[in-house]
Backbone as numpy.savetxt, mean C-alpha at the origin, in Angstrom:
# Nx Ny Nz CAx CAy CAz Cx Cy Cz
-32.23 43.02 -8.62 -30.77 42.94 -8.69 -30.18 42.61 -7.32
-30.69 43.31 -6.29 -30.18 43.06 -4.94 -30.43 41.62 -4.52
-31.63 41.10 -4.89 -31.96 39.73 -4.54 -31.02 38.75 -5.26
-30.70 39.09 -6.54 -29.81 38.24 -7.31 -28.43 38.19 -6.67
-27.92 39.34 -6.28 -26.59 39.38 -5.65 -26.60 38.70 -4.29
-27.74 38.77 -3.60 -27.85 38.09 -2.31 -27.74 36.59 -2.50
-28.40 36.08 -3.54 -28.34 34.64 -3.83 -26.92 34.23 -4.19
-26.26 35.06 -5.05 -24.89 34.76 -5.47 -23.94 34.80 -4.28
-24.11 35.81 -3.43 -23.24 35.94 -2.25 -23.42 34.76 -1.30
-24.69 34.37 -1.12 -24.97 33.24 -0.23 -24.33 31.97 -0.76
-24.47 31.78 -2.08 -23.88 30.59 -2.70 -22.37 30.60 -2.55
-21.75 31.78 -2.73 -20.30 31.89 -2.61 -19.85 31.56 -1.19
-20.61 32.02 -0.20 -20.27 31.74 1.19 -20.34 30.25 1.46
-21.38 29.61 0.91 -21.55 28.17 1.10 -20.37 27.41 0.50
-19.96 27.81 -0.72 -18.84 27.16 -1.40 -17.56 27.33 -0.60
-17.30 28.55 -0.15 -16.09 28.82 0.64 -16.11 28.00 1.92
-17.27 27.94 2.58 -17.37 27.17 3.81 -17.13 25.69 3.56
-17.66 25.20 2.43 -17.46 23.79 2.09 -15.98 23.49 1.86
-15.31 24.36 1.09 -13.88 24.15 0.81 -13.07 24.21 2.10
-13.38 25.20 2.94 -12.67 25.34 4.20 -12.86 24.11 5.08
-14.10 23.60 5.11 -14.39 22.41 5.89 -13.65 21.20 5.38
-13.60 21.06 4.05 -12.90 19.93 3.44 -11.41 19.99 3.75
-10.83 21.19 3.66 -9.41 21.35 3.95 -9.12 21.07 5.41
-10.03 21.50 6.28 -9.85 21.26 7.72 -9.87 19.76 8.01
-10.84 19.04 7.42 -10.93 17.60 7.64 -9.72 16.87 7.08
-9.23 17.33 5.92 -8.05 16.71 5.32 -6.84 16.93 6.21
-6.67 18.13 6.72 -5.52 18.44 7.57 -5.61 17.65 8.87
-6.82 17.55 9.43 -6.98 16.79 10.66 -6.67 15.32 10.43
-7.13 14.79 9.29 -6.85 13.40 8.95 -5.35 13.17 8.79
-4.67 14.11 8.12 -3.23 14.00 7.92 -2.50 14.01 9.25
-2.91 14.90 10.14 -2.28 14.98 11.46 -2.49 13.70 12.26
-3.66 13.09 12.11 -3.94 11.84 12.81 -3.01 10.73 12.31
-2.78 10.69 10.99 -1.87 9.69 10.42 -0.45 9.92 10.91
-0.02 11.18 10.94 1.33 11.52 11.42 1.49 11.09 12.87
0.52 11.41 13.69 0.58 11.04 15.11 0.58 9.52 15.29
-0.23 8.83 14.48 -0.28 7.36 14.55 1.07 6.76 14.17
1.71 7.33 13.14 3.02 6.85 12.70 4.06 7.03 13.80
4.01 8.17 14.47 4.98 8.44 15.53 4.77 7.54 16.75
3.51 7.16 16.99 3.19 6.37 18.17 3.31 4.86 17.93
3.42 4.45 16.68 3.43 3.02 16.36 4.60 2.66 15.45
5.78 3.05 15.85 6.96 2.84 15.02 7.21 1.35 14.73
6.82 0.47 15.65 7.06 -0.95 15.45 6.08 -1.57 14.47
5.08 -0.80 14.03 4.06 -1.34 13.13 4.45 -1.26 11.66
5.59 -0.68 11.36 5.98 -0.52 9.95 6.55 -1.80 9.36
7.47 -2.42 10.05 8.17 -3.59 9.52 8.08 -4.72 10.54
7.63 -5.88 10.06 7.58 -7.08 10.89 8.58 -8.10 10.35
8.98 -9.09 11.16 9.95 -10.08 10.68 9.50 -10.80 9.41
8.19 -10.94 9.22 7.68 -11.66 8.05 7.50 -10.76 6.82
7.76 -9.46 6.95 7.47 -8.52 5.86 8.40 -8.74 4.67
7.86 -8.89 3.45 8.71 -9.02 2.25 9.50 -7.74 2.01
10.78 -7.91 1.64 11.65 -6.76 1.38 12.23 -6.87 -0.02
12.13 -5.78 -0.76 12.74 -5.70 -2.09 13.85 -4.67 -2.04
15.04 -5.06 -2.48 16.18 -4.14 -2.43 17.14 -4.54 -1.33
18.05 -3.64 -1.04 19.09 -3.87 -0.04 18.46 -3.88 1.36
18.50 -5.02 2.06 17.88 -5.08 3.40 18.47 -4.07 4.37
19.70 -3.63 4.12 20.36 -2.69 5.03 20.25 -1.23 4.57
19.43 -0.97 3.56 19.28 0.40 3.05 18.83 1.36 4.15
19.31 2.58 4.09 18.99 3.56 5.13 17.62 4.22 4.93
17.08 4.11 3.71 15.76 4.68 3.43 14.80 3.54 3.13
13.70 3.51 3.86 12.72 2.44 3.73 11.38 2.99 3.27
10.91 2.48 2.14 9.54 2.75 1.70 8.68 1.61 2.22
7.70 1.93 3.03 6.72 0.94 3.47 5.45 1.18 2.66
5.02 0.16 1.95 3.79 0.29 1.16 2.73 -0.67 1.68
1.59 -0.11 2.07 0.44 -0.94 2.39 -0.30 -1.20 1.08
-0.39 -2.47 0.74 -0.68 -2.92 -0.62 -1.89 -3.85 -0.62
-2.79 -3.63 -1.57 -3.95 -4.50 -1.75 -3.84 -5.14 -3.13
-3.77 -6.47 -3.23 -3.63 -7.10 -4.54 -4.75 -6.77 -5.52
-5.92 -6.37 -4.99 -7.07 -6.05 -5.85 -7.08 -4.59 -6.31
-6.15 -3.80 -5.80 -6.17 -2.35 -6.03 -5.51 -1.98 -7.36
-6.28 -1.32 -8.25 -5.74 -0.93 -9.55 -4.58 0.06 -9.42
-4.67 0.96 -8.44 -3.61 1.94 -8.25 -2.33 1.27 -7.74
-2.48 0.25 -6.90 -1.30 -0.53 -6.47 -0.64 -1.17 -7.67
-1.45 -1.67 -8.57 -0.92 -2.30 -9.80 -0.14 -1.28 -10.63
-0.69 -0.07 -10.75 -0.02 0.97 -11.54 1.26 1.44 -10.88
1.28 1.47 -9.54 2.45 2.00 -8.81 3.55 0.96 -8.66
3.24 -0.30 -8.82 4.24 -1.35 -8.59 5.53 -1.11 -9.36
5.50 -0.90 -10.69 6.76 -0.66 -11.41 7.42 0.66 -11.03
6.62 1.63 -10.61 7.18 2.93 -10.21 8.02 2.78 -8.95
7.46 2.09 -7.97 8.16 1.91 -6.69 9.41 1.06 -6.88
9.29 -0.03 -7.66 10.47 -0.86 -7.92 11.53 -0.05 -8.65
11.10 0.84 -9.53 12.05 1.68 -10.25 12.81 2.61 -9.33
12.12 3.16 -8.33 12.78 4.02 -7.35 13.85 3.24 -6.60
13.50 2.02 -6.20 14.46 1.18 -5.46 15.64 0.81 -6.35
15.37 0.39 -7.56 16.44 -0.04 -8.47 17.39 1.09 -8.84
16.87 2.32 -8.86 17.69 3.47 -9.25 18.47 4.05 -8.08
18.32 3.48 -6.88 18.91 4.09 -5.68 20.30 3.55 -5.35
20.78 2.57 -6.12 22.10 1.97 -5.85 22.21 1.44 -4.43
21.17 0.75 -3.99 21.20 0.11 -2.69 20.87 1.01 -1.51
20.45 2.24 -1.79 20.16 3.16 -0.68 18.71 3.13 -0.22
17.84 2.52 -1.04 16.40 2.49 -0.73 15.91 1.04 -0.81
15.07 0.67 0.12 14.43 -0.64 0.08 12.91 -0.46 0.18
12.19 -1.46 -0.31 10.73 -1.48 -0.24 10.30 -2.58 0.71
9.44 -2.25 1.65 8.83 -3.23 2.54 7.34 -3.29 2.22
6.86 -4.46 1.89 5.45 -4.63 1.53 4.64 -5.07 2.74
3.57 -4.34 3.00 2.58 -4.72 4.00 1.24 -4.86 3.28
0.35 -5.65 3.84 -0.93 -5.90 3.20 -2.05 -5.08 3.83
-2.92 -4.57 2.97 -4.13 -3.88 3.40 -5.27 -4.45 2.55
-5.85 -5.52 3.04 -6.88 -6.24 2.26 -8.23 -5.53 2.41
-8.37 -4.43 1.70 -9.55 -3.58 1.85 -10.69 -3.96 0.90
-10.37 -4.58 -0.23 -11.41 -4.98 -1.18 -11.91 -6.39 -0.88
-13.13 -6.65 -1.31 -13.69 -7.99 -1.16 -12.82 -9.01 -1.91
-12.47 -10.06 -1.23 -11.65 -11.11 -1.85 -10.16 -10.91 -1.71
-9.74 -9.73 -1.26 -8.31 -9.45 -1.15 -7.64 -10.28 -0.07
-8.39 -10.60 0.99 -7.80 -11.44 2.04 -7.43 -12.82 1.49
-8.28 -13.36 0.62 -7.96 -14.65 -0.02 -6.75 -14.51 -0.93
-6.69 -13.40 -1.69 -5.55 -13.18 -2.58 -4.25 -13.09 -1.79
-4.28 -12.41 -0.65 -3.08 -12.30 0.20 -2.65 -13.68 0.68
-3.59 -14.48 1.10 -3.25 -15.83 1.58 -2.63 -16.67 0.48
-3.15 -16.54 -0.74 -2.58 -17.30 -1.86 -1.15 -16.84 -2.14
-0.94 -15.52 -2.15 0.40 -14.98 -2.39 1.37 -15.47 -1.32
0.92 -15.42 -0.06 1.79 -15.86 1.03 2.02 -17.37 0.98
1.00 -18.11 0.57 1.17 -19.55 0.45 2.20 -19.91 -0.61
2.15 -19.20 -1.73 3.11 -19.43 -2.81 4.50 -18.91 -2.44
4.53 -17.90 -1.61 5.81 -17.29 -1.21 6.75 -18.30 -0.58
6.20 -19.27 0.10 7.02 -20.23 0.83 7.84 -21.13 -0.11
7.60 -20.99 -1.41 8.41 -21.71 -2.39 9.49 -20.82 -3.00
9.71 -19.65 -2.37 10.83 -18.79 -2.74 10.66 -18.00 -4.02
9.41 -17.75 -4.44 9.19 -17.04 -5.70 8.25 -15.85 -5.49
8.41 -15.16 -4.37 7.44 -14.14 -3.96 7.21 -13.08 -5.02
8.29 -12.44 -5.49 8.11 -11.29 -6.38 7.56 -11.72 -7.73
7.93 -12.89 -8.20 7.35 -13.41 -9.43 5.85 -13.60 -9.28
5.45 -14.14 -8.13 4.03 -14.38 -7.88 3.27 -13.05 -7.84
3.81 -12.08 -7.11 3.15 -10.77 -7.01 2.98 -10.15 -8.40
4.02 -10.19 -9.21 3.94 -9.60 -10.54 2.91 -10.30 -11.42
2.85 -11.61 -11.35 1.87 -12.36 -12.13 0.45 -12.08 -11.65
0.29 -12.00 -10.33 -1.03 -11.71 -9.76 -1.51 -10.32 -10.20
-0.61 -9.34 -10.18 -0.98 -8.00 -10.61 -1.27 -7.94 -12.10
-0.47 -8.65 -12.88 -0.69 -8.66 -14.33 -2.05 -9.26 -14.66
-2.47 -10.24 -13.86 -3.74 -10.94 -14.09 -4.90 -10.31 -13.33
-4.65 -9.19 -12.66 -5.66 -8.56 -11.81 -7.00 -8.30 -12.51
-7.01 -7.79 -13.75 -8.30 -7.52 -14.39 -9.20 -8.76 -14.51
-8.59 -9.94 -14.54 -9.37 -11.16 -14.71 -10.02 -11.63 -13.40
-9.28 -11.53 -12.29 -9.78 -12.12 -11.06 -10.32 -11.11 -10.04
-10.01 -9.82 -10.24 -10.30 -8.85 -9.18 -11.41 -7.86 -9.53
-12.30 -8.20 -10.45 -13.42 -7.29 -10.75 -14.19 -7.04 -9.45
-14.34 -5.77 -9.08 -14.90 -5.45 -7.76 -16.35 -5.88 -7.62
-17.08 -5.98 -8.71 -18.47 -6.42 -8.63 -18.57 -7.94 -8.52
-17.47 -8.64 -8.89 -17.49 -10.11 -8.84 -16.06 -10.65 -8.71
-15.41 -10.41 -7.55 -14.03 -10.88 -7.40 -13.97 -12.40 -7.36
-12.95 -12.96 -8.01 -12.76 -14.41 -8.02 -11.29 -14.74 -7.73
-10.84 -14.47 -6.51 -9.42 -14.66 -6.19 -8.95 -16.09 -6.36
-9.85 -17.07 -6.33 -9.44 -18.46 -6.52 -8.82 -18.68 -7.90
-9.13 -17.79 -8.84 -8.53 -17.90 -10.18 -7.01 -17.68 -10.13
-6.53 -17.08 -9.05 -5.09 -16.84 -8.92 -4.31 -18.15 -8.94
-4.95 -19.23 -8.50 -4.25 -20.51 -8.51 -3.81 -20.91 -9.91
-4.60 -20.51 -10.92 -4.19 -20.79 -12.30 -2.90 -20.05 -12.63
-2.80 -18.81 -12.14 -1.61 -18.00 -12.36 -0.39 -18.62 -11.68
-0.59 -19.06 -10.46 0.50 -19.69 -9.70 0.98 -20.95 -10.42
0.03 -21.70 -10.94 0.36 -22.94 -11.64 1.25 -22.65 -12.85
1.00 -21.53 -13.54 1.79 -21.16 -14.71 3.27 -20.95 -14.37
3.55 -20.62 -13.12 4.94 -20.39 -12.70 5.65 -21.69 -12.35
4.92 -22.78 -12.42 5.54 -24.07 -12.13 5.64 -24.38 -10.66
4.87 -23.69 -9.84 4.92 -23.96 -8.40 4.09 -25.19 -8.05
4.38 -25.76 -6.92 3.61 -26.89 -6.40 2.33 -26.32 -5.79
1.23 -26.43 -6.54 -0.02 -25.81 -6.12 -0.57 -26.46 -4.85
-0.50 -27.76 -4.75 -1.01 -28.44 -3.57 -0.27 -27.96 -2.31
1.03 -27.84 -2.43 1.84 -27.35 -1.30 1.50 -25.90 -0.97
1.31 -25.08 -2.01 0.97 -23.67 -1.79 -0.42 -23.53 -1.15
-1.36 -24.36 -1.55 -2.71 -24.31 -0.97 -2.67 -24.70 0.50
-1.86 -25.69 0.82 -1.73 -26.09 2.22 -1.13 -24.96 3.05
-0.12 -24.29 2.51 0.50 -23.17 3.22 -0.47 -22.00 3.36
-1.25 -21.74 2.31 -2.19 -20.61 2.33 -3.24 -20.78 3.42
-3.58 -22.04 3.72 -4.61 -22.32 4.73 -4.03 -22.50 6.13
-2.73 -22.28 6.28 -2.06 -22.54 7.56 -2.32 -21.42 8.57
-2.24 -21.74 9.86 -2.38 -20.72 10.91 -1.31 -19.63 10.79
-0.13 -19.98 10.29 0.96 -19.01 10.16 0.59 -17.90 9.17
0.01 -18.30 8.04 -0.40 -17.29 7.05 -1.58 -16.48 7.58
-2.48 -17.11 8.27 -3.61 -16.39 8.87 -3.10 -15.33 9.85
-2.06 -15.68 10.61 -1.47 -14.73 11.56 -0.79 -13.58 10.85
-0.15 -13.86 9.71 0.46 -12.78 8.91 -0.60 -11.78 8.48
-1.72 -12.28 7.98 -2.80 -11.39 7.55 -3.36 -10.60 8.72
-3.53 -11.28 9.87 -4.06 -10.61 11.05 -3.14 -9.49 11.52
-1.82 -9.76 11.53 -0.86 -8.76 11.98 -0.82 -7.56 11.03
-0.87 -7.82 9.74 -0.88 -6.74 8.76 -2.12 -5.87 8.92
-3.25 -6.50 9.16 -4.50 -5.75 9.36 -4.43 -4.90 10.61
-3.88 -5.46 11.68 -3.75 -4.71 12.93 -2.83 -3.50 12.75
-1.71 -3.70 12.04 -0.77 -2.60 11.82 -1.37 -1.54 10.90
-2.12 -1.98 9.89 -2.81 -1.04 9.01 -3.74 -0.13 9.80
-4.49 -0.72 10.72 -5.43 0.07 11.53 -4.68 0.97 12.50
-3.60 0.47 13.09 -2.83 1.27 14.04 -2.25 2.51 13.37
-1.84 2.36 12.11 -1.25 3.47 11.36 -2.29 4.29 10.60
-3.56 3.93 10.78 -4.68 4.66 10.18 -4.61 4.70 8.65
-4.23 3.57 8.08 -4.24 3.45 6.62 -5.65 3.07 6.20
-6.28 3.91 5.39 -7.66 3.67 4.98 -7.81 3.52 3.47
-6.73 3.67 2.73 -6.77 3.55 1.27 -5.44 3.00 0.79
-5.46 2.39 -0.37 -4.22 1.82 -0.92 -3.92 2.42 -2.28
-2.62 2.48 -2.64 -1.49 2.14 -1.78 -1.25 3.23 -0.74
-0.86 2.80 0.44 -0.51 3.75 1.50 0.99 3.72 1.73
1.64 4.87 1.58 3.10 4.92 1.64 3.62 5.67 2.86
4.70 5.14 3.42 5.48 5.80 4.46 6.94 5.69 4.05
7.70 6.76 4.23 9.12 6.74 3.92 9.88 7.08 5.20
10.61 6.12 5.71 11.28 6.26 7.01 10.31 6.76 8.08
9.10 6.22 8.02 8.10 6.55 9.03 7.27 7.78 8.74
7.61 8.53 7.70 6.86 9.73 7.34 5.78 9.38 6.32
4.52 9.66 6.61 3.47 9.33 5.64 3.53 10.24 4.41
3.16 9.69 3.26 3.07 10.47 2.04 1.77 11.26 2.11
1.88 12.57 2.31 0.69 13.39 2.54 -0.08 13.66 1.25
0.63 14.07 0.21 0.00 14.37 -1.08 0.32 13.23 -2.03
-0.69 12.47 -2.38 -0.47 11.24 -3.13 -0.06 11.51 -4.58
0.92 10.74 -5.06 1.35 10.83 -6.45 2.76 10.29 -6.60
3.09 9.90 -7.82 4.42 9.33 -8.07 5.53 10.34 -7.82
5.34 11.56 -8.30 6.37 12.58 -8.11 6.51 12.96 -6.65
5.39 12.98 -5.95 5.44 13.29 -4.52 6.18 12.21 -3.74
5.98 10.96 -4.15 6.69 9.86 -3.49 8.19 9.96 -3.76
8.55 10.22 -4.99 9.97 10.37 -5.33 10.59 11.53 -4.56
9.86 12.62 -4.43 10.37 13.79 -3.71 10.60 13.46 -2.23
9.68 12.70 -1.64 9.83 12.33 -0.23 11.04 11.40 -0.05
11.22 10.48 -0.97 12.39 9.59 -0.91 13.68 10.40 -1.06
13.70 11.32 -2.02 14.89 12.16 -2.22 15.21 12.98 -0.97
14.17 13.47 -0.33 14.38 14.26 0.90 15.02 13.41 1.98
14.56 12.17 2.12 15.13 11.28 3.12 16.55 10.88 2.77
16.82 10.69 1.48 18.18 10.36 1.05 19.13 11.50 1.39
18.70 12.72 1.13 19.55 13.88 1.44 19.77 14.02 2.94
18.75 13.75 3.71 18.89 13.88 5.18 19.86 12.83 5.72
19.93 11.66 5.07 20.86 10.62 5.50 22.31 10.99 5.18
22.50 11.81 4.13 23.84 12.22 3.74 24.32 13.45 4.49
23.39 14.18 5.09 23.76 15.41 5.80 24.66 15.09 6.98
25.70 15.94 7.24 26.62 15.69 8.34 25.94 15.84 9.70
């Protein structure tokens, strides 16, 4: 019996130590992100960053977004809904985090098509078609050109833009800012520079509401 309880006690200690270690690492990681956000304020919004909503809104959601990310696809209507329901008080700024294989090509295609003034339509079509082109075991981002063609865009012009040094620089800058802010997973959210610590739709809404209230406070 004593030996049995010794084994159980040892196992319990190991479990507690594991949980404590995991919580410590999570807290340390969170603190690193907070410190990175405070030290790199200029890394949130760049002149080329797409903006949805009122450009002058006092609350800014910055989303680091990967076109291949299923969770980004699921959150897209949620985030747009938050902006649309804010009566011009909240805006969304999209940044790229091309973490999956093939995502860098997808970003270049989106940016190439963007120059024809149909950015949000392109993003929505790309996300809707994600299951077809973004299978992680066999990504085929070149299939996105079929999607772009369906929108009636000039594909030849978009391909030329996608291969341009300007679009390459956009991707490079987004990657540099992603690393500076220690974004390692997508979607990665910041609200007025505050990182979303506990991931989830309700948590994001709560953080936005908190910022809205702070803007109204005397």
